[in-house]
Each structure stands twice: as C-alpha cells, then as structure tokens.
C-alpha positions as CSV (number, residue, x, y, z in Angstrom):
1,M,-120.2,-76.8,52.0
2,E,-121.1,-74.0,49.7
3,K,-118.3,-71.9,48.9
4,P,-119.0,-67.9,49.8
5,R,-119.5,-65.7,46.8
6,Q,-116.6,-63.2,46.1
7,I,-117.9,-59.9,46.1
8,S,-117.2,-57.8,43.0
9,A,-115.2,-54.7,43.0
10,M,-118.2,-52.7,41.9
11,E,-120.3,-54.1,44.8
12,A,-117.3,-53.6,47.2
13,F,-116.7,-49.8,46.2
14,E,-118.5,-46.7,45.4
15,K,-116.6,-44.6,43.1
16,L,-116.9,-41.0,44.1
17,E,-114.6,-39.2,41.4
18,K,-112.0,-39.5,38.9
19,V,-108.8,-38.3,40.1
20,G,-106.3,-39.5,37.1
21,E,-106.0,-41.4,34.0
22,G,-103.0,-42.8,32.2
23,T,-102.2,-45.4,29.4
24,Y,-103.1,-48.4,31.1
25,G,-106.3,-47.0,33.1
26,K,-108.2,-44.4,35.5
27,V,-107.9,-43.8,38.9
28,Y,-110.8,-43.2,41.1
29,R,-111.2,-41.9,44.7
30,A,-113.7,-44.4,45.9
31,R,-115.4,-45.5,49.2
32,E,-115.0,-48.9,50.5
33,R,-119.0,-49.7,51.1
34,A,-118.0,-52.1,54.1
35,T,-115.9,-50.0,56.2
36,G,-116.5,-46.3,54.9
37,K,-112.9,-45.8,54.3
38,I,-111.8,-43.8,51.3
39,V,-109.1,-45.6,49.0
40,A,-107.8,-45.3,45.5
41,L,-109.1,-47.7,42.9
42,K,-107.0,-48.0,39.8
43,K,-109.0,-49.8,37.1
44,T,-106.6,-51.4,34.8
45,R,-107.6,-52.8,31.1
46,L,-106.5,-56.5,30.7
47,H,-105.8,-57.4,27.1
48,E,-108.1,-60.4,26.2
49,D,-106.0,-63.5,25.4
50,D,-105.8,-67.4,26.3
51,E,-103.0,-66.8,28.6
52,G,-104.7,-64.8,31.3
53,V,-103.4,-62.0,33.2
54,P,-100.2,-60.2,31.1
55,P,-96.7,-60.7,32.7
56,T,-96.5,-57.0,32.8
57,T,-99.6,-56.6,35.0
58,L,-98.4,-59.4,37.2
59,R,-94.7,-57.9,37.4
60,E,-96.4,-54.4,38.4
61,V,-98.6,-56.2,41.5
62,S,-95.6,-58.1,42.5
63,I,-93.5,-55.0,42.8
64,L,-96.2,-52.8,44.2
65,R,-96.7,-55.6,47.1
66,M,-93.1,-55.4,47.6
67,L,-92.9,-51.7,47.7
68,S,-95.9,-51.5,50.0
69,R,-93.9,-52.7,52.7
70,D,-92.0,-49.2,53.0
71,P,-93.6,-46.4,55.0
72,H,-92.8,-43.9,52.1
73,V,-94.5,-45.7,49.5
74,V,-98.2,-45.9,49.0
75,R,-99.9,-49.0,50.2
76,L,-101.5,-51.6,47.8
77,M,-104.3,-53.1,49.9
78,D,-105.9,-55.4,47.5
79,V,-106.6,-56.7,43.8
80,K,-109.8,-57.3,42.6
81,Q,-111.0,-58.6,39.1
82,G,-114.2,-57.6,37.6
83,Q,-115.6,-56.7,34.2
84,N,-116.2,-53.1,32.5
85,K,-119.5,-52.6,30.6
86,E,-118.5,-54.0,27.7
87,G,-118.1,-57.5,29.4
88,K,-114.3,-57.1,29.3
89,T,-111.9,-58.4,32.1
90,V,-110.5,-55.4,34.2
91,L,-108.3,-55.5,37.2
92,Y,-109.0,-53.1,40.2
93,L,-105.7,-52.3,42.4
94,V,-106.8,-51.1,45.8
95,F,-104.4,-48.4,47.4
96,E,-104.6,-46.3,50.3
97,Y,-106.0,-42.8,49.2
98,M,-103.5,-39.9,49.4
99,D,-104.5,-36.5,48.7
100,T,-101.6,-35.8,46.3
101,D,-98.8,-38.1,44.5
102,L,-95.0,-37.8,44.0
103,K,-95.2,-35.8,40.9
104,K,-97.8,-33.0,42.3
105,Y,-95.5,-33.0,45.2
106,I,-92.4,-31.8,43.1
107,R,-94.5,-29.6,41.1
108,S,-95.6,-27.9,44.0
109,F,-92.0,-26.7,44.8
110,R,-91.3,-25.8,41.3
111,Q,-94.4,-23.3,41.6
112,T,-93.3,-21.8,44.7
113,G,-89.6,-21.6,43.6
114,E,-88.6,-23.4,46.9
115,N,-86.2,-26.4,46.8
116,I,-87.4,-30.1,48.0
117,P,-86.0,-30.7,51.4
118,V,-82.8,-32.7,51.0
119,N,-84.0,-35.6,53.4
120,I,-87.0,-36.1,51.2
121,V,-84.6,-36.1,48.0
122,K,-82.4,-38.7,49.8
123,V,-85.4,-41.0,50.9
124,Y,-86.7,-41.1,47.3
125,L,-83.2,-41.7,45.8
126,S,-82.3,-44.6,48.3
127,L,-85.7,-46.2,47.4
128,S,-85.2,-45.9,43.8
129,L,-81.6,-47.4,44.0
130,A,-83.1,-50.2,46.3
131,L,-85.7,-51.0,43.8
132,F,-83.3,-50.8,41.0
133,H,-81.3,-53.5,42.6
134,T,-84.1,-55.7,43.7
135,I,-85.6,-56.1,40.2
136,T,-82.5,-56.3,38.2
C-alpha cells in the first residue's frame, strides 16, 4: 500500500501578511487552504547540522504543547517542517490566530493610563508560577 504524501506547509497555508518578526523567525497571518481558517504561522529557522532539530526548538514545542491546554494561552495547533527558498530546513508552528498578543495588550493600558484589571494580573502570575514549577 502506498503511503499518502505529506502536504507541505506552503501547500497547506496561504500567507496573508507578516505580523511580527523576532530573533528566531517571522510570524504570518495565514489561511489554511483546506478549511479557510485564519491561523498564525510562525516560521522558525533551524540550524543545519547532523543532529536534526535543535534541543531548544524541541523544548519550545514541548512547552507550547503543554501550555496549549490552558484556555488563557494561545493554542499550538500543529507543527510542520518545510524548506525556505534557499532549500534550508524551516519549522512552521501553527497557532490559533489572535488579534493581539500579551505585550500589545499591556502596552494598550500604558497608553491610556489605565491599570490592568487585577484578575487578569492574577491569572498570568499564576500561569507563570505554574510553568516555572513545571520546567525546573
């Protein structure tokens, strides 16, 4: 029996716009071609070596999968491997799409001079503490 061909990230998603860029890659707002669902697609560069995926990348994916169970954390939906235009290996992390991130949310309060609601601060402090105890 013939094994079904894996669909590459670029076949599965249509990039709509770049929404962010950091040290390890770029984040795009994208549309899943099969469903039309809007997602966030984080393109992460992998260092080419003989040992495969770097441990830091594996750790990030593992922690994101664990955190995705919490309703207060953006959900990691999938991980896909692909190649960039130069033929180098890249990893695509597929997240649910959010209009804003925590950093922008906090900045919005600074701009208006309002305080962040105490219940929201408590939620993120407890999440941070739980994560700290999980990974140490």
